[in-house]
C-alpha angles and dihedrals in degrees: 000000000000111000123184113207145174121223106218144158145200110208088344092301091132132209146176107235114206121184105213091191090074097050122107093215126048116239124228123214089256086052090053092049094048093047090049092053092044101046100030094060107112093204102042105015140048091283128234142139088251151320124277110207117195118205140174116267136198089206104049146002089285146338129243128208120180124201116188123227090267093056097255118128119237121219090222139358114193095189093046090047091060090056091049088044089057094046095051094042092051089046097050097032090230124135093217130029140162126246122199113225131178096273105023147003106251134200116232130179148165113268137176115301113273087211127015112282095007111117103227131205134196122212130180115243108204160176096051119189134175092194110122088215091059091067087032105243122171104229141123092236122086091220135017114213126163090341134144112247101210094194088064111030143337095215105063142050122223137196118211128210144145120236079186095291115058124277138172114191130194125194109219138180092223134018118235115184097197092054090046092052092046094052094041089055094045091049092048092050093050103086088165087065103029109017091185098037126249141236112242121206133180118205130202120192111224098176141327107320093355122103139169116223133191124181141200098209121210108247092013115049127216109007137189088231142348116198098210090044090055089047094051090041090056089053092048090047088057094048100039108018100042100244116161114253089199089070131051118268111230108211119198120200139170088265101046134284144288137191120237120197110199122209117199109181119124087322135022122250134161138215107214112201126186151100130323102192124186109214096180147327129231148135131251130197108218130195107191092185094062098027093237138129142179125205131216121225114288129246101214123206092218101169092045090051094049091051091052090052091062090051090049094054093046090052092049092049093048089046092053100247 
């Protein structure tokens, strides 16, 4: 099977984007899982946090499905959605389109550059729920807000929410990757608490409406960035850390930065604004039966990558790294 693809990233959360509409053969869900396992492997494969599959939709300009590097499917992927948004916007020539995801049809659009020379796209992150059952999370409480989770640690409080994939977020004074990784692993090996696993984020407030976020992503591990985690963290920073929902929240991460606009009417929702960078384009010949593949030469987007490197360094400096 010959598969053209684009290696892309949002805030260095990197993906292999495959337009299934261009394939000669249809993929089954088992195919999608096997391709994700084969190609996302950073040692033996191309390497990525997951695969973005672009499909036709009867409800929107396109449909996005995202499979993590471990073969599991995510309900939503904010950084990946920006990459698909760019792809469909450039394909259609429209400034604003809609993308069907597992839980909702979401508007996406091109907006003002978040950093000079960085094409920026805004995606809606919704639905948002604080109901513990929406994650799901096994607890007697209807909601978990700024609460110690004794199964994970006695030293920190967490807020649980789905956006729509499951997150727990802790506001901390200092980020400790080792502690984050340990809690992330523990949470994702606690089916009595999180039957479907959970994304775990630590948030450090840098200044008013400016935060630094790092995430242990379910199905992936420690990541440079996770779009829905940054969205969830921006909401928690308003509720727990006193950020102003009337102003954008600038979110720094190891991979770059985004802006989150938190809307708190009857229900919360977030506009996630950030890059959708193309690293290179290529084609891969995949044989699922033998778990093997062969790549064609790459067309590298050199200037685009160099520009993003400047943004990454700026964000890391601002974040105190």
